[in-house]
C-alpha positions as CSV (number, residue, x, y, z in Angstrom):
1,M,-30.2,8.3,11.9
2,I,-28.1,11.1,11.0
3,K,-29.1,12.8,7.5
4,H,-27.1,11.3,4.6
5,A,-26.0,8.4,6.7
6,F,-25.7,4.9,5.1
7,S,-28.0,2.2,6.2
8,D,-26.9,0.3,9.3
9,N,-25.6,-2.8,7.1
10,E,-23.7,-0.4,4.9
11,I,-22.1,1.3,7.6
12,Q,-21.1,-1.9,9.4
13,G,-19.6,-2.9,6.0
14,V,-17.3,0.0,5.8
15,Y,-16.1,-0.5,9.4
16,R,-15.5,-4.0,8.8
17,A,-13.4,-3.5,5.7
18,I,-11.2,-1.0,7.8
19,A,-10.9,-3.3,10.7
20,E,-10.1,-6.4,8.7
21,R,-7.9,-5.0,6.1
22,R,-4.5,-6.7,6.4
23,D,-1.0,-6.1,4.7
24,M,-1.1,-9.7,3.3
25,R,2.2,-11.6,2.3
26,H,0.7,-15.1,1.5
27,F,-1.2,-15.4,-1.7
28,T,-2.7,-18.2,-3.7
29,P,-1.8,-18.1,-7.5
30,D,-5.4,-17.8,-8.6
31,P,-5.8,-14.9,-11.2
32,V,-7.7,-11.9,-10.3
33,D,-11.0,-11.2,-12.1
34,Q,-10.4,-8.3,-14.6
35,A,-13.6,-6.8,-13.9
36,I,-12.8,-6.6,-10.2
37,L,-9.4,-5.2,-11.0
38,S,-11.0,-2.4,-12.9
39,K,-13.4,-1.8,-10.0
40,L,-10.3,-1.6,-7.6
41,L,-8.4,0.8,-10.0
42,S,-11.7,2.8,-10.2
43,A,-11.8,3.0,-6.4
44,A,-8.3,4.2,-6.3
45,H,-9.0,7.0,-8.9
46,Q,-11.9,8.2,-6.6
47,A,-9.5,9.2,-3.9
48,P,-9.2,12.8,-2.5
49,S,-6.2,14.6,-3.9
50,V,-4.7,18.1,-3.2
51,G,-5.8,20.6,-5.6
52,L,-7.3,18.0,-7.7
53,M,-3.9,17.1,-9.0
54,Q,-4.6,13.2,-9.1
55,P,-0.7,12.5,-8.7
56,W,-1.2,8.5,-8.7
57,R,0.0,6.5,-11.6
58,F,-0.4,2.7,-11.6
59,I,1.9,0.2,-13.8
60,R,0.4,-3.1,-14.1
61,I,3.2,-5.8,-14.2
62,T,2.2,-8.6,-16.6
63,Q,5.6,-9.9,-17.9
64,S,7.2,-12.6,-15.6
65,D,10.7,-11.4,-16.3
66,I,9.8,-8.0,-15.1
67,R,8.1,-9.4,-12.0
68,K,11.3,-11.5,-11.3
69,A,13.4,-8.4,-11.6
70,I,11.3,-6.5,-9.2
71,H,11.4,-9.4,-6.8
72,D,15.2,-9.4,-7.1
73,L,15.4,-5.8,-6.4
74,V,13.1,-6.2,-3.3
75,N,15.3,-9.1,-2.0
76,E,18.3,-7.1,-2.3
77,E,16.8,-4.2,-0.1
78,R,15.6,-7.0,2.3
79,L,19.2,-8.0,2.8
80,M,20.4,-4.6,3.5
81,T,17.4,-3.8,5.7
82,A,18.3,-6.8,7.7
83,K,21.8,-5.7,8.0
84,A,20.9,-2.3,9.3
85,L,18.7,-3.8,11.9
86,G,21.7,-4.9,13.7
87,E,20.7,-7.5,16.6
88,R,17.3,-7.9,14.9
89,E,18.8,-9.1,11.6
90,D,17.9,-12.8,12.0
91,E,14.5,-12.2,13.3
92,F,13.8,-9.8,10.6
93,M,15.1,-12.5,8.0
94,R,12.5,-15.0,9.3
95,L,9.6,-12.6,8.3
96,K,7.9,-13.0,5.0
97,V,7.9,-9.4,3.8
98,E,6.4,-9.8,0.2
99,G,4.3,-11.9,-2.2
100,I,5.5,-10.7,-5.2
101,M,6.1,-13.8,-7.1
102,Q,2.9,-15.6,-5.6
103,C,0.0,-13.0,-6.0
104,G,-2.4,-12.9,-9.0
105,E,-1.7,-9.2,-9.9
106,L,1.2,-7.0,-9.3
107,L,1.0,-3.2,-9.4
108,V,3.4,-0.3,-8.9
109,A,2.2,2.8,-7.6
110,T,4.0,6.0,-8.6
111,L,3.8,9.8,-8.1
112,C,3.4,11.5,-11.5
113,D,5.9,13.6,-13.4
114,Q,5.7,17.3,-13.7
115,R,4.5,18.0,-10.2
116,E,6.0,21.4,-9.7
117,Q,3.2,22.8,-11.8
118,Y,0.6,21.8,-8.9
119,I,0.8,24.5,-6.3
120,F,-2.7,24.5,-4.9
121,G,-2.3,22.9,-1.5
122,R,1.5,22.4,-1.9
123,R,3.2,25.7,-1.6
124,T,4.2,24.8,1.9
125,M,3.8,21.3,2.1
126,P,4.8,19.5,-1.3
127,E,4.5,16.3,0.4
128,M,0.7,16.3,0.1
129,D,1.0,14.7,-3.3
130,L,2.4,11.6,-1.5
131,A,-0.6,12.0,0.8
132,S,-2.9,11.8,-2.0
133,V,-1.4,8.8,-3.7
134,S,-1.5,7.0,-0.2
135,C,-5.3,7.7,-0.1
136,A,-5.6,6.1,-3.6
137,I,-3.6,2.9,-2.3
138,Q,-5.9,2.7,0.8
139,N,-9.1,2.9,-1.4
140,I,-7.7,-0.1,-3.1
141,W,-6.9,-2.0,0.1
142,L,-10.3,-1.5,1.5
143,A,-12.3,-2.3,-1.7
144,A,-10.1,-5.4,-2.0
145,R,-10.9,-6.4,1.3
146,A,-14.6,-5.9,0.6
147,E,-14.1,-8.0,-2.5
148,G,-12.5,-10.8,-0.5
149,L,-9.1,-10.1,-2.0
150,G,-5.7,-9.4,-0.2
151,M,-3.4,-6.7,-0.8
152,G,0.3,-6.2,0.4
153,W,2.3,-2.9,0.3
154,V,5.9,-3.5,-0.4
155,S,8.3,-0.6,0.4
156,L,11.6,-2.5,0.4
157,F,13.3,-1.2,-3.0
158,D,15.7,1.4,-4.2
159,P,13.4,4.0,-6.0
160,D,16.0,4.9,-8.6
161,R,16.7,1.4,-9.6
162,L,12.9,0.6,-10.0
163,K,12.5,3.5,-11.9
164,K,15.0,2.6,-14.5
165,L,13.6,-0.9,-14.7
166,L,10.2,0.6,-15.6
167,S,11.3,3.7,-17.5
168,I,9.6,5.9,-15.2
169,P,10.3,9.7,-16.0
170,Q,13.1,11.2,-13.9
171,D,10.7,13.6,-12.2
172,A,8.4,10.8,-11.2
173,K,8.7,8.5,-8.4
174,P,7.7,4.8,-7.5
175,I,5.8,4.8,-4.1
176,A,4.7,1.3,-3.6
177,I,4.8,-2.1,-5.0
178,L,1.4,-3.7,-4.6
179,C,0.8,-7.2,-4.3
180,L,-2.9,-8.2,-5.0
181,G,-4.6,-11.5,-5.0
182,H,-6.5,-14.5,-3.6
183,V,-5.5,-15.9,0.0
184,E,-6.3,-18.7,1.9
185,K,-7.2,-16.7,4.9
186,F,-6.8,-13.3,6.3
187,Y,-4.5,-12.7,9.5
188,S,-6.4,-12.4,12.5
189,Q,-4.2,-9.6,13.4
190,P,-1.6,-7.6,11.7
191,M,1.2,-10.3,10.6
192,L,3.9,-8.4,12.4
193,I,2.0,-8.7,15.8
194,E,1.2,-12.4,15.0
195,Q,5.0,-13.0,14.3
196,G,5.9,-11.1,17.7
197,W,7.7,-8.2,15.8
198,G,6.0,-5.6,17.5
199,E,2.8,-4.4,19.3
200,E,0.1,-1.9,18.4
201,K,0.1,1.3,20.6
202,P,-3.2,2.4,21.9
203,L,-5.3,5.0,20.1
204,S,-5.4,7.1,23.5
205,S,-1.8,7.5,23.5
206,M,-1.9,9.4,20.1
207,I,-4.8,11.7,20.8
208,M,-4.1,15.2,22.1
209,E,-6.0,18.3,22.9
210,N,-5.1,21.9,21.9
211,A,-1.4,21.2,22.1
212,W,1.3,18.5,21.7
213,Q,1.5,16.7,24.9
214,T,4.5,14.7,25.8
215,S,2.8,12.4,28.7
């Protein structure tokens, strides 16, 4: 065994969480235990971040009227996205793209304000703050799957309108609406594959050596 490696069972658990993580859209209304929610947010806060800037901020939505307003914003963008898809409009409209009104917990993940002060690791790649928040979101996703909870990442919204709704500072930015909660079952494959929207590309087509390869 490699020095510092986890036990075989622990290793299998990590890979299982990665393999069985799903972008969930179907939830039951059962509440999420607050102790588990705290553990998931703690997992997010342990994510790596460029220059230790920790750019993630999470807004927990507990008021039903705000949840409904977020749902309305998403539905408006859903309709506009459908129009933009042209001949796939009807196919897209048949997909369930969010579980905002059904999930037990609703979180909005944002980039922090005053990001310009963080230069370490961002002088030539300022988008690394977004990469850091994405790592935090992935931590929640994997931890939630291990706890038996589902999570869905919703990106169908106008950032400026969501910013106004939630009083987010002008120089901060909402990144994701996260639906978190109990599910009847996890999809056996990513939902978009199950619904025939698309197919996954093989890993072999995405690995290159020494330089970019076109074939």
